[in-house]
PDB file with SEQRES, HELIX, SHEET and CRYST1 records, atoms N, CA, C and O in Angstrom:
SEQRES   1 A   53  MET LYS ASP ASN LEU GLY GLY THR LEU LYS LEU GLY ALA          
SEQRES   2 A   53  SER ASN TYR PHE ALA LYS TYR LYS LEU PRO LYS ILE LEU          
SEQRES   3 A   53  ARG GLU PHE ARG LYS LEU TYR PRO ASN VAL GLU PHE GLN          
SEQRES   4 A   53  VAL LEU SER GLY TRP SER GLU ASP ILE TYR LYS LYS ASN          
SEQRES   5 A   53  GLU                                                          
HELIX    1 AA1 ASN A   15  TYR A   16  1                                   2    
HELIX    2 AA2 PHE A   17  LYS A   21  3                                   5    
HELIX    3 AA3 LEU A   22  LEU A   32  1                                  11    
HELIX    4 AA4 SER A   45  LYS A   51  1                                   7    
SHEET    1 AA1 2 GLY A   7  ALA A  13  0                                        
SHEET    2 AA1 2 VAL A  36  SER A  42  1                                        
CRYST1    1.000    1.000    1.000  90.00  90.00  90.00 P 1           1          
ATOM      1  N   MET A   1     -97.512  17.105-105.603  1.00  0.00           N  
ATOM      2  CA  MET A   1     -97.988  15.745-105.717  1.00  0.00           C  
ATOM      3  C   MET A   1     -97.594  14.920-104.491  1.00  0.00           C  
ATOM      4  O   MET A   1     -98.330  14.008-104.114  1.00  0.00           O  
ATOM      5  N   LYS A   2     -96.464  15.211-103.866  1.00  0.00           N  
ATOM      6  CA  LYS A   2     -96.012  14.385-102.764  1.00  0.00           C  
ATOM      7  C   LYS A   2     -96.991  14.372-101.596  1.00  0.00           C  
ATOM      8  O   LYS A   2     -97.038  13.398-100.845  1.00  0.00           O  
ATOM      9  N   ASP A   3     -97.772  15.435-101.432  1.00  0.00           N  
ATOM     10  CA  ASP A   3     -98.753  15.474-100.354  1.00  0.00           C  
ATOM     11  C   ASP A   3     -99.927  14.539-100.620  1.00  0.00           C  
ATOM     12  O   ASP A   3    -100.590  14.092 -99.684  1.00  0.00           O  
ATOM     13  N   ASN A   4    -100.182  14.245-101.879  1.00  0.00           N  
ATOM     14  CA  ASN A   4    -101.310  13.398-102.247  1.00  0.00           C  
ATOM     15  C   ASN A   4    -100.929  11.939-102.420  1.00  0.00           C  
ATOM     16  O   ASN A   4    -101.805  11.077-102.490  1.00  0.00           O  
ATOM     17  N   LEU A   5     -99.658  11.651-102.488  1.00  0.00           N  
ATOM     18  CA  LEU A   5     -99.213  10.281-102.709  1.00  0.00           C  
ATOM     19  C   LEU A   5     -99.468   9.452-101.456  1.00  0.00           C  
ATOM     20  O   LEU A   5     -99.056   9.833-100.360  1.00  0.00           O  
ATOM     21  N   GLY A   6    -100.140   8.328-101.616  1.00  0.00           N  
ATOM     22  CA  GLY A   6    -100.444   7.482-100.466  1.00  0.00           C  
ATOM     23  C   GLY A   6    -100.566   6.040-100.893  1.00  0.00           C  
ATOM     24  O   GLY A   6    -100.503   5.721-102.080  1.00  0.00           O  
ATOM     25  N   GLY A   7    -100.741   5.174 -99.920  1.00  0.00           N  
ATOM     26  CA  GLY A   7    -100.869   3.756-100.201  1.00  0.00           C  
ATOM     27  C   GLY A   7     -99.894   2.969 -99.359  1.00  0.00           C  
ATOM     28  O   GLY A   7     -99.391   3.445 -98.342  1.00  0.00           O  
ATOM     29  N   THR A   8     -99.640   1.757 -99.804  1.00  0.00           N  
ATOM     30  CA  THR A   8     -98.746   0.863 -99.080  1.00  0.00           C  
ATOM     31  C   THR A   8     -97.592   0.455 -99.979  1.00  0.00           C  
ATOM     32  O   THR A   8     -97.793   0.022-101.113  1.00  0.00           O  
ATOM     33  N   LEU A   9     -96.391   0.597 -99.462  1.00  0.00           N  
ATOM     34  CA  LEU A   9     -95.181   0.177-100.151  1.00  0.00           C  
ATOM     35  C   LEU A   9     -94.743  -1.139 -99.523  1.00  0.00           C  
ATOM     36  O   LEU A   9     -94.402  -1.185 -98.342  1.00  0.00           O  
ATOM     37  N   LYS A  10     -94.753  -2.201-100.307  1.00  0.00           N  
ATOM     38  CA  LYS A  10     -94.343  -3.517 -99.805  1.00  0.00           C  
ATOM     39  C   LYS A  10     -92.901  -3.764-100.211  1.00  0.00           C  
ATOM     40  O   LYS A  10     -92.535  -3.644-101.380  1.00  0.00           O  
ATOM     41  N   LEU A  11     -92.087  -4.114 -99.213  1.00  0.00           N  
ATOM     42  CA  LEU A  11     -90.659  -4.308 -99.431  1.00  0.00           C  
ATOM     43  C   LEU A  11     -90.210  -5.668 -98.935  1.00  0.00           C  
ATOM     44  O   LEU A  11     -90.686  -6.157 -97.910  1.00  0.00           O  
ATOM     45  N   GLY A  12     -89.302  -6.268 -99.659  1.00  0.00           N  
ATOM     46  CA  GLY A  12     -88.641  -7.487 -99.205  1.00  0.00           C  
ATOM     47  C   GLY A  12     -87.153  -7.209 -99.130  1.00  0.00           C  
ATOM     48  O   GLY A  12     -86.579  -6.688-100.086  1.00  0.00           O  
ATOM     49  N   ALA A  13     -86.517  -7.541 -98.025  1.00  0.00           N  
ATOM     50  CA  ALA A  13     -85.100  -7.229 -97.843  1.00  0.00           C  
ATOM     51  C   ALA A  13     -84.436  -8.292 -96.987  1.00  0.00           C  
ATOM     52  O   ALA A  13     -85.085  -8.993 -96.211  1.00  0.00           O  
ATOM     53  N   SER A  14     -83.122  -8.390 -97.152  1.00  0.00           N  
ATOM     54  CA  SER A  14     -82.370  -9.319 -96.317  1.00  0.00           C  
ATOM     55  C   SER A  14     -82.426  -8.859 -94.866  1.00  0.00           C  
ATOM     56  O   SER A  14     -82.697  -7.691 -94.588  1.00  0.00           O  
ATOM     57  N   ASN A  15     -82.174  -9.765 -93.962  1.00  0.00           N  
ATOM     58  CA  ASN A  15     -82.212  -9.431 -92.535  1.00  0.00           C  
ATOM     59  C   ASN A  15     -81.258  -8.292 -92.195  1.00  0.00           C  
ATOM     60  O   ASN A  15     -81.624  -7.353 -91.488  1.00  0.00           O  
ATOM     61  N   TYR A  16     -80.032  -8.384 -92.705  1.00  0.00           N  
ATOM     62  CA  TYR A  16     -79.029  -7.347 -92.409  1.00  0.00           C  
ATOM     63  C   TYR A  16     -79.490  -5.995 -92.918  1.00  0.00           C  
ATOM     64  O   TYR A  16     -79.456  -5.008 -92.184  1.00  0.00           O  
ATOM     65  N   PHE A  17     -79.922  -5.942 -94.175  1.00  0.00           N  
ATOM     66  CA  PHE A  17     -80.347  -4.681 -94.777  1.00  0.00           C  
ATOM     67  C   PHE A  17     -81.550  -4.106 -94.040  1.00  0.00           C  
ATOM     68  O   PHE A  17     -81.612  -2.906 -93.774  1.00  0.00           O  
ATOM     69  N   ALA A  18     -82.502  -4.972 -93.716  1.00  0.00           N  
ATOM     70  CA  ALA A  18     -83.711  -4.524 -93.027  1.00  0.00           C  
ATOM     71  C   ALA A  18     -83.402  -3.972 -91.637  1.00  0.00           C  
ATOM     72  O   ALA A  18     -84.072  -3.052 -91.167  1.00  0.00           O  
ATOM     73  N   LYS A  19     -82.408  -4.522 -90.996  1.00  0.00           N  
ATOM     74  CA  LYS A  19     -82.084  -4.093 -89.635  1.00  0.00           C  
ATOM     75  C   LYS A  19     -81.178  -2.866 -89.593  1.00  0.00           C  
ATOM     76  O   LYS A  19     -81.369  -1.985 -88.754  1.00  0.00           O  
ATOM     77  N   TYR A  20     -80.203  -2.800 -90.484  1.00  0.00           N  
ATOM     78  CA  TYR A  20     -79.182  -1.762 -90.365  1.00  0.00           C  
ATOM     79  C   TYR A  20     -79.267  -0.636 -91.391  1.00  0.00           C  
ATOM     80  O   TYR A  20     -78.844   0.483 -91.102  1.00  0.00           O  
ATOM     81  N   LYS A  21     -79.792  -0.898 -92.553  1.00  0.00           N  
ATOM     82  CA  LYS A  21     -79.807   0.113 -93.612  1.00  0.00           C  
ATOM     83  C   LYS A  21     -81.196   0.682 -93.881  1.00  0.00           C  
ATOM     84  O   LYS A  21     -81.348   1.887 -94.086  1.00  0.00           O  
ATOM     85  N   LEU A  22     -82.186  -0.165 -93.881  1.00  0.00           N  
ATOM     86  CA  LEU A  22     -83.532   0.237 -94.270  1.00  0.00           C  
ATOM     87  C   LEU A  22     -84.175   1.281 -93.355  1.00  0.00           C  
ATOM     88  O   LEU A  22     -84.875   2.160 -93.857  1.00  0.00           O  
ATOM     89  N   PRO A  23     -83.971   1.225 -92.038  1.00  0.00           N  
ATOM     90  CA  PRO A  23     -84.619   2.236 -91.187  1.00  0.00           C  
ATOM     91  C   PRO A  23     -84.292   3.679 -91.578  1.00  0.00           C  
ATOM     92  O   PRO A  23     -85.185   4.526 -91.599  1.00  0.00           O  
ATOM     93  N   LYS A  24     -83.048   3.966 -91.883  1.00  0.00           N  
ATOM     94  CA  LYS A  24     -82.663   5.323 -92.281  1.00  0.00           C  
ATOM     95  C   LYS A  24     -83.318   5.694 -93.609  1.00  0.00           C  
ATOM     96  O   LYS A  24     -83.810   6.810 -93.773  1.00  0.00           O  
ATOM     97  N   ILE A  25     -83.322   4.769 -94.543  1.00  0.00           N  
ATOM     98  CA  ILE A  25     -83.926   5.025 -95.853  1.00  0.00           C  
ATOM     99  C   ILE A  25     -85.422   5.292 -95.703  1.00  0.00           C  
ATOM    100  O   ILE A  25     -85.951   6.226 -96.306  1.00  0.00           O  
ATOM    101  N   LEU A  26     -86.103   4.477 -94.901  1.00  0.00           N  
ATOM    102  CA  LEU A  26     -87.545   4.643 -94.720  1.00  0.00           C  
ATOM    103  C   LEU A  26     -87.871   5.918 -93.951  1.00  0.00           C  
ATOM    104  O   LEU A  26     -88.898   6.548 -94.205  1.00  0.00           O  
ATOM    105  N   ARG A  27     -87.017   6.301 -93.026  1.00  0.00           N  
ATOM    106  CA  ARG A  27     -87.211   7.546 -92.282  1.00  0.00           C  
ATOM    107  C   ARG A  27     -87.181   8.739 -93.246  1.00  0.00           C  
ATOM    108  O   ARG A  27     -88.026   9.631 -93.164  1.00  0.00           O  
ATOM    109  N   GLU A  28     -86.207   8.747 -94.156  1.00  0.00           N  
ATOM    110  CA  GLU A  28     -86.100   9.832 -95.135  1.00  0.00           C  
ATOM    111  C   GLU A  28     -87.273   9.798 -96.116  1.00  0.00           C  
ATOM    112  O   GLU A  28     -87.807  10.843 -96.489  1.00  0.00           O  
ATOM    113  N   PHE A  29     -87.668   8.607 -96.527  1.00  0.00           N  
ATOM    114  CA  PHE A  29     -88.805   8.454 -97.432  1.00  0.00           C  
ATOM    115  C   PHE A  29     -90.073   8.977 -96.771  1.00  0.00           C  
ATOM    116  O   PHE A  29     -90.883   9.646 -97.413  1.00  0.00           O  
ATOM    117  N   ARG A  30     -90.244   8.673 -95.492  1.00  0.00           N  
ATOM    118  CA  ARG A  30     -91.433   9.106 -94.732  1.00  0.00           C  
ATOM    119  C   ARG A  30     -91.527  10.630 -94.683  1.00  0.00           C  
ATOM    120  O   ARG A  30     -92.623  11.188 -94.728  1.00  0.00           O  
ATOM    121  N   LYS A  31     -90.380  11.303 -94.590  1.00  0.00           N  
ATOM    122  CA  LYS A  31     -90.392  12.767 -94.583  1.00  0.00           C  
ATOM    123  C   LYS A  31     -90.944  13.325 -95.890  1.00  0.00           C  
ATOM    124  O   LYS A  31     -91.662  14.325 -95.893  1.00  0.00           O  
ATOM    125  N   LEU A  32     -90.605  12.672 -97.000  1.00  0.00           N  
ATOM    126  CA  LEU A  32     -91.063  13.130 -98.305  1.00  0.00           C  
ATOM    127  C   LEU A  32     -92.498  12.707 -98.604  1.00  0.00           C  
ATOM    128  O   LEU A  32     -93.254  13.442 -99.239  1.00  0.00           O  
ATOM    129  N   TYR A  33     -92.863  11.514 -98.140  1.00  0.00           N  
ATOM    130  CA  TYR A  33     -94.174  10.940 -98.445  1.00  0.00           C  
ATOM    131  C   TYR A  33     -94.840  10.422 -97.168  1.00  0.00           C  
ATOM    132  O   TYR A  33     -94.862   9.215 -96.929  1.00  0.00           O  
ATOM    133  N   PRO A  34     -95.374  11.314 -96.358  1.00  0.00           N  
ATOM    134  CA  PRO A  34     -95.924  10.914 -95.052  1.00  0.00           C  
ATOM    135  C   PRO A  34     -97.178  10.038 -95.125  1.00  0.00           C  
ATOM    136  O   PRO A  34     -97.534   9.397 -94.136  1.00  0.00           O  
ATOM    137  N   ASN A  35     -97.846   9.999 -96.264  1.00  0.00           N  
ATOM    138  CA  ASN A  35     -99.072   9.206 -96.388  1.00  0.00           C  
ATOM    139  C   ASN A  35     -98.840   7.792 -96.894  1.00  0.00           C  
ATOM    140  O   ASN A  35     -99.797   7.058 -97.138  1.00  0.00           O  
ATOM    141  N   VAL A  36     -97.589   7.404 -97.053  1.00  0.00           N  
ATOM    142  CA  VAL A  36     -97.261   6.060 -97.520  1.00  0.00           C  
ATOM    143  C   VAL A  36     -96.935   5.172 -96.320  1.00  0.00           C  
ATOM    144  O   VAL A  36     -96.108   5.520 -95.478  1.00  0.00           O  
ATOM    145  N   GLU A  37     -97.592   4.036 -96.263  1.00  0.00           N  
ATOM    146  CA  GLU A  37     -97.332   3.047 -95.215  1.00  0.00           C  
ATOM    147  C   GLU A  37     -96.345   2.016 -95.765  1.00  0.00           C  
ATOM    148  O   GLU A  37     -96.207   1.861 -96.978  1.00  0.00           O  
ATOM    149  N   PHE A  38     -95.663   1.315 -94.862  1.00  0.00           N  
ATOM    150  CA  PHE A  38     -94.688   0.311 -95.260  1.00  0.00           C  
ATOM    151  C   PHE A  38     -95.089  -1.060 -94.743  1.00  0.00           C  
ATOM    152  O   PHE A  38     -95.599  -1.193 -93.631  1.00  0.00           O  
ATOM    153  N   GLN A  39     -94.856  -2.064 -95.552  1.00  0.00           N  
ATOM    154  CA  GLN A  39     -94.923  -3.457 -95.123  1.00  0.00           C  
ATOM    155  C   GLN A  39     -93.575  -4.064 -95.498  1.00  0.00           C  
ATOM    156  O   GLN A  39     -93.254  -4.208 -96.678  1.00  0.00           O  
ATOM    157  N   VAL A  40     -92.794  -4.416 -94.487  1.00  0.00           N  
ATOM    158  CA  VAL A  40     -91.444  -4.931 -94.724  1.00  0.00           C  
ATOM    159  C   VAL A  40     -91.390  -6.397 -94.341  1.00  0.00           C  
ATOM    160  O   VAL A  40     -91.766  -6.788 -93.236  1.00  0.00           O  
ATOM    161  N   LEU A  41     -90.916  -7.191 -95.275  1.00  0.00           N  
ATOM    162  CA  LEU A  41     -90.708  -8.616 -95.053  1.00  0.00           C  
ATOM    163  C   LEU A  41     -89.210  -8.859 -95.151  1.00  0.00           C  
ATOM    164  O   LEU A  41     -88.590  -8.527 -96.161  1.00  0.00           O  
ATOM    165  N   SER A  42     -88.629  -9.435 -94.111  1.00  0.00           N  
ATOM    166  CA  SER A  42     -87.190  -9.691 -94.149  1.00  0.00           C  
ATOM    167  C   SER A  42     -86.931 -11.182 -94.004  1.00  0.00           C  
ATOM    168  O   SER A  42     -87.733 -11.921 -93.431  1.00  0.00           O  
ATOM    169  N   GLY A  43     -85.807 -11.598 -94.531  1.00  0.00           N  
ATOM    170  CA  GLY A  43     -85.430 -12.997 -94.462  1.00  0.00           C  
ATOM    171  C   GLY A  43     -84.490 -13.353 -95.599  1.00  0.00           C  
ATOM    172  O   GLY A  43     -83.871 -12.473 -96.199  1.00  0.00           O  
ATOM    173  N   TRP A  44     -84.384 -14.626 -95.894  1.00  0.00           N  
ATOM    174  CA  TRP A  44     -83.574 -15.102 -97.013  1.00  0.00           C  
ATOM    175  C   TRP A  44     -84.272 -14.759 -98.315  1.00  0.00           C  
ATOM    176  O   TRP A  44     -85.501 -14.781 -98.381  1.00  0.00           O  
ATOM    177  N   SER A  45     -83.512 -14.442 -99.349  1.00  0.00           N  
ATOM    178  CA  SER A  45     -84.086 -14.039-100.634  1.00  0.00           C  
ATOM    179  C   SER A  45     -85.086 -15.051-101.164  1.00  0.00           C  
ATOM    180  O   SER A  45     -86.162 -14.676-101.629  1.00  0.00           O  
ATOM    181  N   GLU A  46     -84.745 -16.318-101.099  1.00  0.00           N  
ATOM    182  CA  GLU A  46     -85.632 -17.366-101.610  1.00  0.00           C  
ATOM    183  C   GLU A  46     -86.956 -17.392-100.845  1.00  0.00           C  
ATOM    184  O   GLU A  46     -88.019 -17.566-101.441  1.00  0.00           O  
ATOM    185  N   ASP A  47     -86.890 -17.222 -99.539  1.00  0.00           N  
ATOM    186  CA  ASP A  47     -88.108 -17.223 -98.722  1.00  0.00           C  
ATOM    187  C   ASP A  47     -89.000 -16.028 -99.051  1.00  0.00           C  
ATOM    188  O   ASP A  47     -90.220 -16.163 -99.144  1.00  0.00           O  
ATOM    189  N   ILE A  48     -88.393 -14.876 -99.224  1.00  0.00           N  
ATOM    190  CA  ILE A  48     -89.161 -13.681 -99.570  1.00  0.00           C  
ATOM    191  C   ILE A  48     -89.824 -13.859-100.929  1.00  0.00           C  
ATOM    192  O   ILE A  48     -90.989 -13.507-101.114  1.00  0.00           O  
ATOM    193  N   TYR A  49     -89.077 -14.403-101.868  1.00  0.00           N  
ATOM    194  CA  TYR A  49     -89.611 -14.635-103.206  1.00  0.00           C  
ATOM    195  C   TYR A  49     -90.808 -15.585-103.146  1.00  0.00           C  
ATOM    196  O   TYR A  49     -91.826 -15.334-103.791  1.00  0.00           O  
ATOM    197  N   LYS A  50     -90.699 -16.657-102.391  1.00  0.00           N  
ATOM    198  CA  LYS A  50     -91.776 -17.634-102.307  1.00  0.00           C  
ATOM    199  C   LYS A  50     -93.022 -17.049-101.640  1.00  0.00           C  
ATOM    200  O   LYS A  50     -94.141 -17.400-102.014  1.00  0.00           O  
ATOM    201  N   LYS A  51     -92.845 -16.171-100.668  1.00  0.00           N  
ATOM    202  CA  LYS A  51     -93.986 -15.568 -99.985  1.00  0.00           C  
ATOM    203  C   LYS A  51     -94.720 -14.577-100.879  1.00  0.00           C  
ATOM    204  O   LYS A  51     -95.878 -14.250-100.621  1.00  0.00           O  
ATOM    205  N   ASN A  52     -94.065 -14.104-101.914  1.00  0.00           N  
ATOM    206  CA  ASN A  52     -94.664 -13.121-102.826  1.00  0.00           C  
ATOM    207  C   ASN A  52     -95.396 -13.794-103.994  1.00  0.00           C  
ATOM    208  O   ASN A  52     -96.062 -13.105-104.767  1.00  0.00           O  
ATOM    209  N   GLU A  53     -95.295 -15.085-104.138  1.00  0.00           N  
ATOM    210  CA  GLU A  53     -95.943 -15.772-105.266  1.00  0.00           C  
ATOM    211  C   GLU A  53     -97.433 -15.780-105.137  1.00  0.00           C  
ATOM    212  O   GLU A  53     -98.125 -16.318-106.001  1.00  0.00           O  
TER     213      GLU A  53                                                      
END                                                                             
């Protein structure tokens, strides 16, 4: 199934997490699910929440 899984994964994360932690996680995720694209929004939690409304 992992070869057929595709689409866009939308993520909201703090600036620190997006810069220092998320790249490694997304790199590993990409190995398992190469057909999934990412849209990452980083910033303050409140700002991310408001942009998702």
